[in-house]
N, C-alpha and C positions, 0 to 999 in steps of 0.2 A: 503494500499499499503507500501511497504517498501521503504523508502526514504534515501538516502544517502546526507550528507550535507558536502559541502567542502567551509569553510570561509577562507578568506585571504583579503590582500589588492589588490593582482591582480595589480601589480603596475610595469609591465603589466603582464597579464595572458600569459602563454606560453605553449608549448606543453607538458611539464612535468606534468603541472596541468591536462590536459586534459588525459594524459595517466594514471595518477593516478585515475581519476573519472571512466574511463573505466575499469580499474582492479577491482576496488570496486564493479561496476555495475555487471560484469560477475561473479567474484569470489563469492559474497555474495547474487547473484540472485535478485538485487534491480530492482525496478520498475522505479525509477527516481532518478537522481542525480541533488541536488541544488546546483548551484555555487552562493556564497553569498559574495559579495564584502562589506568589513568593512567601515563604513562611518567614525567613530572615535574610534577605537580600544584603549583599555587601555594600551596595552604593546608598543605602539609606539607613538611617539610625532608626532604631525601632520606635523612639519617641517620635518620629515624623509619620508613622503609620498610625492612623487615629481609630482603626476598629480591629478587633481582634481576629485572627487568622480564621477562626471558625466562622465568624459572620462573614467574611470576605469569600470564603469557600461556598457558604450557602448562597451568597449573592450571585455569584457566578454559576452555580448550579440552576438557579431559578431563571436567570438571564438567558442561558441556552436551553431551556426547555422548548420543545417544538422544533428546535434546529435539527433535523435528523442526522447531520454530518458533524455537529459539534459535540465535543466531548469534555468532560471535566477531568483535568489530569492533577491529582493531589500529591504528586511525588514530593516537590519541594515544599508544600505546605505542611507534610507531615514530618519533614526533618526538623532536628533540634538545632543542628548546627548550620552556619551560613551556607547557603547554596550559591556555588558558582557555575556559571553557564557551561563551562567546558565539562565540568564533572557531570552535569545532569545530562548533557548531551552525549557524552561517551557512555553512561549508563544506558541510555536509550539504545544506541546503536548495539550494544552488547545484548540487552534484554529482547530487542526487536530487530535481529540481525536481517530479516528478509525486507525490511521495510525502509523507506527513503525519507528522510526528515529536512522539512523546509523551515528555517528559523526566522520568524517575522519580527523586525525591528523598526524603529523609527529612524528618520533622518539623523537626530541628535546621535543616536547610539552608532550609527555608521561611522560618524566622525570621532566617536570616544572608543571605539571598540579596542584600539591597540592600547589603551589604559586599562582594560579589563585584565583580570587574571589569566594568564597562559591564552592570550587571544590564538596562538598559532596552535593550539589544540582544538579550538573550536572550528576552524575552517574545514579540516578534513572530515567533520562528523556531519555535515549538513549543506544544504544550499541556502544562502542567506537572502531572504527577500525584504528589500529596504524599501520602507513606504515613503512615498513623497506626494504631496498635493501637487496638482497640475499648474506648477507655476515654471517657466523655463529657466530663470536663473538658477532655482533649487535643482533643478533636473541636470542642469550643466555641471554644477558644483558637485553634485553627488556622482555624476558619471566619472569625473575626474578622480574622485576618491575611490570609486569601485575600480578602476583601471590600476591605480596604486596599489591597492590591496590584492587584486589578482597578480600583479606582478611581483610582489613581495612574498605573497603566501600562497600562491597558487589557489586563491579563493574562488569558489562558487557564487558568485552574487548577481542576482537580478532586480532592476527596479520594478516596484509594486506601485502603480498608479492607484491613488485612493481618492474616494468621492470627499469632497469639503463638508467637514461638520465641525464647527467650532465649539468643541466641548472638551473639557478636561476634568479629571477627578479633582482636583484642587479647587477648580471653579465651583464644582458641584457642592463640595463641602462648605465653601463660603456661602453659596446661595442658601443651603439649608441651615446655617447658623444664623443667617439673616431672616430666616421666615419664609424664604422664597419658593416658587413653584419650579420643581424639576421634571414634572410629568412629560414634557415632550423630549427629555434627555436619557431617561432609563426607562427600561422595560417597567410594565405597571406592577409586576411581581415583586421586582427590586424596590420600586418606590413604597410599595406596601411593608415589606420586610423592613426597610430603615425606619418608617414611620412606626410601626409596631414595636421594633426594638430601640426606639429613641436614640439612633445614632446619629453622630455629627451634630449634637446639640451644643450650643455655647455653654461653656462651664461657668 
């Protein structure tokens, strides 16, 4: 199978995440998209993650209900130690040796990836799908970075054109703390979960 992996804190998951997963699924003819909430990511202090991992996992589960090719992948969420992308991808390659993995990242991650732990061990494990919005300057800049990474690491990287949706998890958290409406930005079941569990309230 061809499996796309979308990792993130998903604090909370929103419609932009789902649209990105659907774009990768359609454009690269993938069989499944795995949404993988981070438990203890190396690039964020735990204090900056505002909801418990169990809540974030449940919101992902609710968000992808009804999407027949979307799966919840709890591997990193269940780990106590810090999760590094190279370790996770190497694990998946060993555990699912007949499958091919497509690691979906944003433009910012494409430029930052050499600062990750053992980037040279990430590239052999997957094809990277680097998401960009349809902006010519961004596309040209990303193409140059892709050429550089291909030359240095023999990386397999493809550009993933994504629909425009101006929403981020941090904006959602701010809006919720201010009592704003997020009904157009998250699936209804996620909105209900946030409300029922009193998440992201100003303390």
